[in-house]
N, C-alpha and C positions, 0 to 999 in steps of 0.2 A: 506493497498498499504506501502511497505517499500524502505527508503527510498526520496519518493519524499516530507514528509513532515518536519520541521527538529522541532525539540522543545529542549528548550535554558535551558541548566543547571546553576546553581550556582558553581564555583570553589570556596568558602567559603563564606558558607553560614554565615557568620558574617555579612553579606549584605543586609542582610533580615530584622538584626533589627535597619537598616536601613529608611527602608521604609514608608511610612503614615500610615502600617493599624496599630489596634489595638494590634489587636492578632493575631501570626504567625500560618499558614496551617500549622500543622504540618502531613497532607496526602501527600505536596506539600515540605517539605524540609527534610518526610523521602524517596521518590525517588529519591530527591538529592543526597540522605544518600548512600545509593545502589545503583544509577548509577555513583557515586565513585570509591565505591567500585569495581562497575565489572570495568571501568577503570587504574585502579591501580593494577586490575591483568588481566590489557591487553584483555582483553576479544574485540571482536567486537561487537556491541553492535549498537542493532536499533534500532528501535520503529515501532507495523505493527494497521491499522488500517486501517478498511473496513465497516463502520457500525459500530462498535468495538470499542476499544480500549486495547491492551495490550503494556504494559509500556515494556518491553525490546526482543527481538529479538538476542537472540548468536549465531551470525556463527561462525563455524569454515573451516579455508577454503576456498571452497566454496556451503557449506552447511549449512543448517542451523540447529540448533540442541537442540539451549533448550529454550523455553519460562519461561520470567517472568513474572509480576505481582505483583504491587508493593499494599501496605493497611496498610494504618496505625496500625486496627483495622476494621478485619471485621465485622459487624458485621448487623444484621437479614436487615438493610437499604441500604446496600451496596451490599448483599453477591450476588445476581441472577446478578449484573452488572460483578463482577467481574471475574467469572468464565463467564456468557458467556463473555468477551474481551479473556481470557487466548484457552476457549476450538475455540474461534474463527483462535486464532493462529492455537492453535495447531494443526486445519481440517487444514489449510489452506500450513500448515509447514511440514504434513504428520509426526505430534508425538508423541504418545501415552503416554508419559508424564509429568508434565508441573508443576510449581511452582507458589502459590502465596506468597510471602514475605513479615510477619507483625511485628509487633512489638514483640510480646510476647507471639502471638498464635500456640497451632500445635494439626494438624490436619490431617488425611487420605478420600480424599472425591475422588469416585466411581464414572466415571458417563458414561457413548456413550461408556459403553470401551476403558475411557482411565484412570486416575489416574491423582490426585490435589495432590502436596504435600504441604499440611502451613507448614512453619515455620520462626521460630521468629529469626529473620536477626542476632542471631550469627548461629542458623544452618548452616543454610546460607554461612556463612561464613567456618566453616566445614567444606561443601560440594564442598566448591573453593579452601581450600588446606592454609585459615590464620587462626587462632587461634586467634585473635586479629582484633584488632577496625582499628590496623594503616596501 
């Protein structure tokens, strides 16, 4: 569903340093970083869940225009899950193209007549018209 459930993101990642965890959850921090980037660029950001989850759905006007999945590092262990979540959103919103943002990977995946661009965080920023992390 889009809009029913909510995810919580932190405005300042320093708050994660005062938690009781012994090691940081890099995947969660990375997702939070990408969320803050999208919000700073005035994007209408939602998430999609219907058995599988897609981290970010970008709405422009009244139409869903982009589906973005975040994954600190795409591995053999998480690859299928990340693609499945993104594909579910792409199918639901009739998108031919989607994006998986990673820390430093780049790849193009073609599946079911759809294209998934695996971009690193800097490529995503350039795609959205930002050349720095500010």
